[in-house]
C-alpha positions as CSV (number, residue, x, y, z in Angstrom):
1,M,-71.8,-70.5,-48.1
2,E,-71.9,-69.7,-44.4
3,I,-74.5,-67.4,-43.1
4,K,-73.6,-65.4,-39.9
5,I,-76.3,-64.6,-37.8
6,G,-77.0,-62.4,-34.9
7,F,-79.6,-62.6,-32.4
8,I,-81.6,-59.4,-30.8
9,G,-83.6,-61.1,-27.9
10,C,-82.9,-64.5,-26.5
11,G,-86.2,-65.4,-25.1
12,G,-88.6,-68.3,-25.9
13,I,-89.4,-67.3,-29.3
14,A,-85.8,-66.7,-30.3
15,R,-84.7,-69.9,-28.9
16,A,-87.4,-72.0,-31.0
17,H,-85.7,-70.5,-34.4
18,M,-82.4,-71.4,-32.7
19,I,-83.1,-75.0,-32.2
20,R,-84.3,-75.0,-36.1
21,L,-81.4,-72.9,-37.1
22,V,-78.7,-75.2,-36.1
23,K,-80.2,-78.0,-38.5
24,I,-79.8,-75.7,-41.4
25,E,-76.3,-76.2,-43.5
26,G,-74.1,-73.1,-43.5
27,V,-75.7,-71.4,-40.3
28,K,-73.6,-69.8,-37.9
29,F,-74.2,-68.1,-34.6
30,V,-71.9,-65.0,-34.2
31,G,-74.0,-62.5,-31.5
32,M,-76.4,-63.3,-28.8
33,C,-77.8,-60.0,-27.5
34,D,-80.2,-59.7,-24.6
35,I,-80.8,-56.8,-21.8
36,N,-80.7,-59.9,-20.0
37,K,-77.1,-60.9,-20.1
38,D,-77.7,-64.2,-18.7
39,L,-80.3,-65.4,-20.9
40,A,-77.8,-64.3,-24.0
41,K,-75.0,-66.3,-22.2
42,E,-77.3,-69.3,-22.2
43,C,-77.9,-69.1,-25.8
44,S,-74.1,-68.5,-26.2
45,N,-73.3,-71.3,-24.4
46,I,-75.4,-73.8,-26.4
47,Y,-75.2,-72.4,-29.9
48,G,-72.1,-70.1,-29.9
49,G,-71.8,-67.0,-30.7
50,N,-70.2,-63.6,-28.3
51,V,-72.6,-62.2,-25.7
52,Y,-73.9,-58.9,-25.7
53,T,-76.5,-56.6,-23.8
54,D,-76.4,-53.7,-26.5
55,F,-77.3,-54.4,-30.3
56,K,-75.5,-51.6,-31.6
57,E,-72.4,-53.0,-29.9
58,M,-73.1,-56.7,-31.3
59,F,-73.3,-54.6,-34.9
60,E,-70.2,-52.7,-34.4
61,N,-67.8,-55.9,-33.2
62,E,-69.5,-58.9,-35.5
63,K,-69.6,-59.3,-39.3
64,I,-73.3,-60.2,-39.4
65,D,-74.9,-61.5,-42.5
66,A,-78.4,-62.0,-41.2
67,C,-80.3,-61.0,-37.9
68,Y,-82.9,-62.2,-36.0
69,I,-85.2,-59.5,-34.0
70,C,-87.1,-61.5,-31.3
71,V,-88.2,-58.8,-28.9
72,P,-91.7,-57.7,-27.4
73,P,-93.7,-55.2,-29.2
74,F,-92.6,-52.1,-26.9
75,A,-89.2,-52.7,-27.0
76,H,-88.6,-52.1,-31.0
77,I,-86.3,-49.4,-30.2
78,G,-84.3,-48.9,-33.5
79,Q,-83.2,-52.6,-34.5
80,E,-84.8,-52.6,-37.9
81,E,-83.4,-48.9,-38.6
82,E,-80.0,-50.6,-37.7
83,C,-80.2,-53.4,-39.8
84,I,-81.2,-51.0,-43.0
85,E,-78.4,-48.8,-42.3
86,R,-75.8,-51.6,-42.6
87,N,-77.7,-53.2,-45.4
88,I,-78.4,-56.6,-43.1
89,P,-81.3,-58.8,-44.1
90,F,-83.5,-59.4,-40.9
91,F,-86.2,-61.7,-39.7
92,I,-88.8,-60.1,-37.1
93,E,-91.2,-61.8,-35.0
94,K,-94.7,-60.5,-35.1
95,P,-96.2,-58.0,-34.1
96,I,-93.7,-56.0,-36.2
97,H,-94.6,-52.8,-34.1
98,L,-96.8,-50.9,-31.7
99,N,-96.6,-47.7,-33.8
100,L,-97.9,-47.6,-37.4
101,E,-96.1,-44.8,-38.6
102,K,-92.9,-46.2,-37.1
103,A,-93.7,-49.5,-38.9
104,E,-94.5,-47.5,-42.2
105,E,-91.4,-45.5,-41.9
106,I,-89.4,-48.7,-41.4
107,A,-91.4,-50.5,-44.5
108,E,-90.2,-47.7,-46.9
109,K,-86.6,-47.7,-45.6
110,I,-86.7,-51.1,-46.6
111,D,-88.0,-50.8,-49.8
112,R,-85.6,-48.2,-50.7
113,K,-82.6,-50.5,-50.0
114,N,-84.4,-53.5,-51.6
115,L,-83.6,-55.4,-48.4
116,I,-84.4,-58.9,-47.8
117,T,-86.7,-59.5,-44.9
118,S,-89.0,-62.1,-43.4
119,V,-91.5,-61.8,-40.6
120,G,-92.9,-64.4,-38.2
121,Y,-96.5,-65.3,-39.5
122,V,-95.3,-69.1,-39.0
123,L,-98.8,-70.2,-40.1
124,R,-98.4,-69.4,-43.8
125,Y,-95.7,-72.1,-44.1
126,F,-98.0,-74.8,-43.5
127,D,-98.2,-77.3,-47.0
128,I,-101.9,-77.7,-46.1
129,I,-102.4,-73.8,-46.3
130,E,-100.9,-73.8,-49.5
131,Q,-103.1,-76.7,-50.5
132,L,-106.2,-74.8,-49.3
133,K,-105.2,-71.8,-51.3
134,K,-105.2,-73.7,-54.8
135,I,-108.3,-75.7,-53.7
136,L,-110.2,-72.1,-53.1
137,E,-109.2,-70.8,-56.7
138,K,-112.1,-72.9,-58.2
139,E,-114.4,-72.1,-55.6
140,K,-117.0,-69.3,-55.0
141,I,-116.5,-68.1,-51.4
142,G,-118.8,-65.4,-49.8
143,I,-118.0,-65.7,-45.8
144,V,-114.7,-66.3,-43.5
145,R,-114.6,-66.4,-39.7
146,G,-111.5,-66.5,-37.6
147,R,-111.4,-67.5,-33.6
148,Y,-108.5,-67.1,-31.2
149,Y,-109.4,-68.1,-27.7
150,G,-107.0,-68.1,-24.9
151,E,-106.2,-67.5,-21.2
152,V,-104.5,-64.7,-19.6
153,P,-100.7,-65.2,-20.3
154,G,-98.9,-66.9,-17.7
155,A,-101.8,-66.2,-15.2
156,G,-101.4,-62.3,-15.2
157,K,-97.5,-62.8,-14.1
158,K,-96.3,-61.8,-17.7
159,I,-96.7,-58.1,-17.1
160,W,-95.8,-56.9,-20.4
161,L,-98.5,-59.1,-22.4
162,I,-101.2,-57.6,-19.9
163,K,-100.4,-54.2,-20.3
164,K,-101.8,-52.1,-23.5
165,N,-98.8,-49.8,-24.0
166,M,-96.4,-53.1,-24.0
167,S,-98.2,-56.0,-26.0
168,G,-101.1,-53.9,-27.7
169,G,-103.4,-56.6,-26.1
170,Q,-104.2,-59.8,-27.5
171,L,-105.3,-59.0,-31.0
172,I,-102.2,-57.2,-32.1
173,E,-99.7,-59.5,-30.1
174,Q,-101.4,-63.0,-30.3
175,A,-104.7,-63.3,-32.6
176,T,-102.5,-61.3,-35.2
177,H,-101.5,-64.8,-36.5
178,T,-105.3,-65.8,-37.4
179,V,-105.9,-62.5,-38.8
180,D,-102.9,-63.0,-41.0
181,L,-104.0,-66.2,-42.2
182,M,-107.4,-65.0,-43.2
183,R,-105.6,-62.3,-45.1
184,Y,-103.3,-64.8,-46.7
185,I,-105.8,-67.2,-47.6
186,V,-109.0,-64.9,-48.6
187,G,-107.5,-61.7,-49.3
188,D,-106.7,-58.0,-48.1
189,V,-109.2,-56.0,-45.9
190,K,-110.9,-52.8,-47.1
191,E,-112.9,-52.1,-44.1
192,I,-113.1,-53.1,-40.5
193,F,-115.7,-52.3,-37.4
194,A,-114.8,-53.4,-34.1
195,Y,-116.0,-53.7,-30.7
196,K,-114.3,-55.0,-27.2
197,F,-115.5,-56.3,-24.0
198,E,-113.8,-55.7,-20.6
199,G,-114.5,-55.8,-16.9
200,I,-113.7,-59.4,-15.5
201,N,-109.8,-59.9,-15.9
202,N,-108.8,-56.2,-14.7
203,K,-110.7,-57.3,-11.7
204,I,-108.6,-60.4,-11.3
205,Y,-105.3,-59.2,-12.3
206,K,-103.7,-56.5,-10.5
207,E,-101.8,-55.0,-13.8
208,Y,-104.7,-56.0,-16.4
209,D,-105.3,-53.1,-18.7
210,V,-106.4,-54.7,-21.8
211,E,-109.6,-55.5,-23.2
212,D,-111.0,-59.3,-22.5
213,G,-112.5,-59.6,-25.7
214,L,-112.7,-58.2,-29.2
215,T,-114.7,-58.9,-32.0
216,M,-114.7,-57.4,-36.0
217,I,-116.2,-57.3,-39.0
218,L,-114.2,-57.5,-41.9
219,K,-115.2,-56.4,-45.3
220,F,-112.4,-57.7,-48.0
221,K,-111.3,-56.0,-51.0
222,N,-113.0,-58.9,-53.3
223,G,-116.3,-58.6,-51.6
224,I,-116.1,-61.4,-49.2
225,I,-117.3,-60.5,-45.7
226,G,-116.2,-62.0,-42.4
227,N,-115.6,-61.6,-38.6
228,L,-113.1,-62.2,-36.4
229,T,-113.5,-62.9,-32.4
230,C,-110.5,-63.3,-29.8
231,T,-110.8,-63.5,-26.1
232,W,-108.4,-64.0,-22.8
233,L,-111.4,-65.1,-21.0
234,W,-110.9,-69.0,-22.0
235,K,-109.0,-71.4,-20.1
236,G,-107.0,-73.4,-22.7
237,F,-106.3,-72.6,-26.1
238,E,-108.3,-72.8,-29.4
239,S,-108.1,-71.3,-32.7
240,D,-109.7,-71.8,-36.0
241,I,-110.8,-70.7,-39.3
242,E,-114.1,-71.5,-41.2
243,I,-114.5,-70.4,-44.8
244,V,-117.9,-70.8,-46.5
245,G,-118.6,-71.0,-50.0
246,K,-121.3,-72.4,-52.3
247,D,-122.0,-75.9,-51.5
248,V,-118.9,-76.1,-49.3
249,I,-117.5,-75.5,-45.9
250,F,-113.7,-75.2,-45.1
251,Y,-112.3,-75.4,-41.7
252,Y,-108.7,-75.2,-40.4
253,K,-107.3,-75.9,-37.2
254,G,-103.9,-76.9,-36.1
255,T,-102.4,-78.8,-38.6
256,T,-105.6,-79.9,-40.2
257,I,-107.7,-79.0,-43.1
258,E,-111.4,-80.3,-43.3
259,I,-113.9,-79.7,-46.4
260,N,-117.4,-80.6,-46.2
261,R,-119.3,-80.6,-49.3
262,G,-122.6,-81.9,-47.7
263,D,-122.6,-85.5,-49.4
264,R,-118.9,-86.1,-48.7
265,N,-116.2,-84.9,-46.5
266,E,-112.3,-84.5,-47.2
267,K,-109.5,-84.1,-44.6
268,Y,-105.7,-83.0,-45.1
269,L,-103.5,-83.3,-42.3
270,S,-99.7,-81.8,-42.4
271,N,-97.0,-83.1,-40.7
272,I,-94.1,-80.7,-41.4
273,D,-92.4,-78.2,-38.8
274,P,-93.8,-74.7,-40.3
275,M,-91.1,-72.8,-38.3
276,Y,-88.3,-74.6,-40.0
277,E,-89.8,-74.2,-43.2
278,E,-90.1,-70.5,-42.6
279,D,-86.4,-70.3,-41.1
280,L,-85.1,-72.5,-44.4
281,S,-87.1,-70.0,-46.4
282,F,-85.2,-66.9,-44.8
283,I,-81.8,-68.5,-44.7
284,K,-82.1,-69.9,-48.9
285,S,-83.5,-66.4,-49.7
286,I,-80.5,-64.8,-48.1
287,K,-77.9,-67.4,-49.8
288,E,-79.4,-66.8,-53.2
289,N,-80.1,-62.9,-52.6
290,D,-83.6,-63.6,-53.6
291,P,-86.5,-63.4,-51.6
292,K,-88.7,-65.8,-53.7
293,Y,-89.2,-68.2,-50.6
294,I,-90.4,-65.9,-48.1
295,K,-94.3,-65.6,-47.6
296,S,-94.6,-62.9,-45.6
297,T,-91.9,-60.0,-45.9
298,Y,-92.0,-56.8,-43.7
299,K,-94.0,-54.8,-46.4
300,D,-96.6,-57.5,-46.6
301,A,-96.7,-58.0,-42.6
302,L,-97.4,-54.3,-42.3
303,E,-101.1,-55.0,-43.9
304,T,-101.7,-57.1,-41.1
305,F,-100.5,-54.9,-38.7
306,K,-102.7,-52.2,-40.0
307,I,-106.0,-54.4,-39.3
308,T,-105.2,-54.9,-35.8
309,I,-104.3,-51.5,-34.9
310,K,-107.2,-50.0,-36.8
311,A,-109.5,-52.3,-35.1
312,H,-108.6,-50.4,-31.8
313,E,-109.2,-47.1,-33.7
314,S,-112.8,-48.6,-34.8
315,I,-113.5,-49.2,-31.1
316,E,-112.4,-45.8,-29.9
317,K,-114.2,-43.8,-32.7
318,N,-117.4,-46.4,-32.6
319,R,-117.4,-46.4,-36.7
320,P,-116.1,-48.6,-39.6
321,I,-112.5,-47.7,-40.7
322,E,-111.2,-47.8,-44.2
323,L,-107.8,-49.4,-44.7
């Protein structure tokens, strides 16, 4: 069975998916769309597909079985709605939007059409994460901590990333991966209280208007408590999650899970490519018309987006926010 794919957005993350999709049997690229025609041409030359700068024109001219939407947060201008209207399953990169009301409307439309969707929360597809979830079912967990430290993207030259109205800031655009994995492992969040720190990076980078760092306390629906801290004050990149239970500490970082039980340690290492697994799951779901392989649908990803957007509401109102 051949799956004809159209791409909206032909930048770095889109190409990361293309590299993997060509390895999946039955995938054919029929449309490459980007407002930068040169980027679309480059991808077309490598992977095939006709070149477009207008996604509506691509939909009009091509028979598309599935669409990849790989645009920056600010550039969601109806691509999802167009897919829904045409009953085209779509994969969308995180974050799903910058506007919560719009994202909720999209989720409702998807539900009404019963459309297959997938969102790029790639860390869920690590085999060690599934292994960890199974182990945790037998443990008494009380606390979870997340951390996402990085440097200002592109040394401040990637303007859209450091503008609040374009990216939403680090929590919404990047640390959302850690937030989502905490949700996936521990459970849904009931309440958050967040604080921000700013005043350093905006004196160094001319266009910078997002926070330098953010921390939030989380109360999960199952009673577990936790926190997450992210910052663009660091040089390099570090991200991890720590889970504390009765007589045990679980530690996730990169491709590794470590379990410390005091008198003994265990270590599990993943050797799989989670993005390939993510793309394969989406394609298999379309071929079988069954979303069972997908680990983050649009509706599920909406819950992660709510946490990140409501964290900023908590900062503005200086109080806990219920989800």
